[in-house]
C-alpha positions in Angstrom: -3.8 -10.1 -3.7 -5.4 -9.2 -6.9 -4.3 -12.5 -8.5 -5.4 -14.9 -5.8 -8.6 -13.0 -5.1 -9.6 -13.3 -8.8 -8.2 -16.9 -9.2 -7.9 -18.7 -5.8 -6.7 -21.8 -7.6 -3.5 -19.9 -8.6 -2.0 -20.4 -5.2 -2.0 -24.2 -5.5 -1.1 -24.2 -9.1 2.0 -22.1 -8.5 3.2 -23.5 -5.1 5.8 -25.8 -6.6 7.2 -23.3 -9.1 10.5 -21.6 -8.4 10.3 -17.9 -7.5 10.1 -15.5 -10.4 13.5 -13.9 -11.1 13.8 -10.3 -10.2 13.7 -7.7 -12.9 15.5 -4.3 -13.3 12.1 -2.7 -12.8 11.4 -4.5 -9.5 14.9 -3.6 -8.3 14.4 0.0 -9.2 11.1 0.0 -7.2 12.8 -1.5 -4.2 15.5 1.2 -4.3 12.8 3.9 -4.6 10.9 2.5 -1.6 14.1 2.2 0.5 15.0 5.8 -0.4 11.6 7.1 0.5 11.6 5.2 3.8 15.0 6.7 4.8 13.9 10.2 3.7 10.7 10.0 5.8 12.3 8.4 8.9 15.3 10.7 9.0 13.2 13.8 8.0 15.9 14.9 5.5 16.7 13.8 2.0 19.3 11.1 1.8 22.2 11.5 -0.6 21.8 9.6 -3.9 23.4 9.9 -7.3 20.0 9.3 -8.9 18.5 12.8 -9.2 15.5 11.5 -11.2 14.6 9.3 -8.3 14.9 12.3 -5.9 12.3 14.2 -8.0 9.9 11.4 -8.3 10.1 10.2 -4.7 9.7 13.8 -3.5 6.1 13.7 -4.7 5.4 10.8 -2.4 7.4 12.2 0.6 5.7 15.6 0.1 2.3 14.0 0.2 3.0 11.9 3.3 4.6 14.8 5.1 1.6 17.0 4.1 -0.9 14.7 6.0 -1.5 15.7 9.6 -1.4 13.1 12.3 0.8 10.3 13.7 2.8 8.6 11.0 4.0 5.0 10.7 6.4 4.2 7.8 6.9 0.8 6.3 4.6 -0.7 8.9 4.1 -4.5 8.9 0.7 -5.9 9.8 -0.7 -9.4 10.4 -4.1 -10.6 9.3 -3.8 -14.2 10.7 -6.9 -13.5 12.7 -8.8 -13.6 9.4 -6.8 -16.4 7.7 -3.3 -18.0 8.3 -0.4 -16.5 6.5 -2.0 -13.2 5.7 -0.1 -10.1 6.3 1.9 -7.4 4.6 3.6 -4.0 4.9 2.0 -0.6 4.4 4.3 2.1 2.8 2.8 4.8 5.0 0.0 5.1 7.6 -1.2 8.4 9.0 -3.7 8.6 11.8 -5.5 11.9 12.0 -7.6 12.0 15.2 -9.1 15.5 14.3 -10.8 14.2 11.2 -11.0 10.6 12.4 -9.3 9.5 9.2 -6.8 6.7 8.7 -4.7 7.4 5.7 -3.0 4.5 3.9 -0.5 5.7 1.2 1.1 3.4 -1.3 4.1 4.4 -3.5 3.9 2.9 -7.0 7.2 3.6 -8.8 6.2 1.9 -12.1 6.2 4.1 -15.2 4.3 2.0 -17.7 0.8 1.1 -16.4 -1.2 3.4 -14.2 -2.6 1.7 -11.1 -6.2 2.6 -10.3 -7.1 3.4 -6.7 -10.9 2.9 -6.9 -11.8 -0.7 -6.3 -8.2 -1.7 -5.8 -8.2 -4.9 -3.7 -4.6 -4.7 -2.8 -5.1 -1.3 -1.2 -8.2 -2.4 0.6 -6.1 -5.3 2.0 -3.5 -2.8 3.2 -6.2 -0.6 4.6 -7.7 -3.4 6.5 -4.3 -4.4 7.8 -3.6 -0.8 8.9 -7.0 -0.5 10.6 -6.6 -3.8 12.5 -3.0 -3.2 13.4 -3.4 0.3 14.7 -6.8 -0.1 16.3 -7.3 3.5 15.4 -10.9 4.6 16.1 -11.6 6.2 12.7 -14.7 6.8 10.7 -13.0 6.9 7.3 -10.1 5.2 5.7 -8.5 7.1 2.8 -6.4 4.9 0.5 -4.0 6.8 -1.8 -1.7 5.8 -4.6 1.2 8.0 -5.4 2.6 7.1 -8.9 4.7 10.0 -10.0 6.3 8.4 -13.1 3.0 7.5 -14.8 0.5 9.8 -16.4 -3.1 9.4 -15.3 -6.1 11.6 -16.0 -6.5 12.1 -12.2 -2.9 13.0 -11.7 0.0 11.4 -9.9 -1.8 11.2 -6.6 -5.2 9.4 -6.5 -7.3 8.7 -3.4 -10.5 6.9 -2.5 -12.3 7.3 0.9 -13.9 4.2 2.4 -16.1 4.1 5.5 -14.2 2.1 8.2 -17.2 -0.2 8.6 -17.0 -1.2 4.9 -13.5 -2.5 5.5 -14.8 -4.8 8.2 -17.2 -6.2 5.5 -14.2 -6.6 3.3 -12.6 -8.7 6.0 -15.5 -11.3 5.6 -14.9 -11.3 1.8 -11.2 -11.7 2.4 -11.8 -14.7 4.7 -13.9 -16.4 2.1 -11.3 -15.9 -0.7 -8.5 -17.1 1.6 -10.5 -20.3 2.4 -11.0 -20.8 -1.4 -7.3 -20.6 -1.8 -6.8 -23.5 0.6 
């Protein structure tokens, strides 16, 4: 989303290009996400020969398991009510009715470039998708990046809290950007 939100014309400019080839880094990230999903769903660590991945993914799994509330893992969402073809998948959603907080947690397995959480349009997009998909009556949405292989001054786990009403304002911004893409 970051690319097309900043450059709506990139959608039309790239529509006839072949898909970018996969990279070893992308394949490694996919394996880490699959491993994390299996671990969270089965509530026990799966067997893998990659002990480094176990250590890194355990940071994410520990964070998600430490959040109280109803959990949804690798949850798809649809934002076609805002614009056609919009949707995605949240790595983890946790609904805490005691604190009226919707947690949206994103695993970033990359080791080179730290991903910032504050002002992250992709995470706001996921948060909006989670909010509309669940219909959870929350006051606050907490978006979190867990990036255990990359040093950051704020640590491996970084969060930002957003008032739920602010996300609904973001929906209007998203609609405008999607229309510019068309």
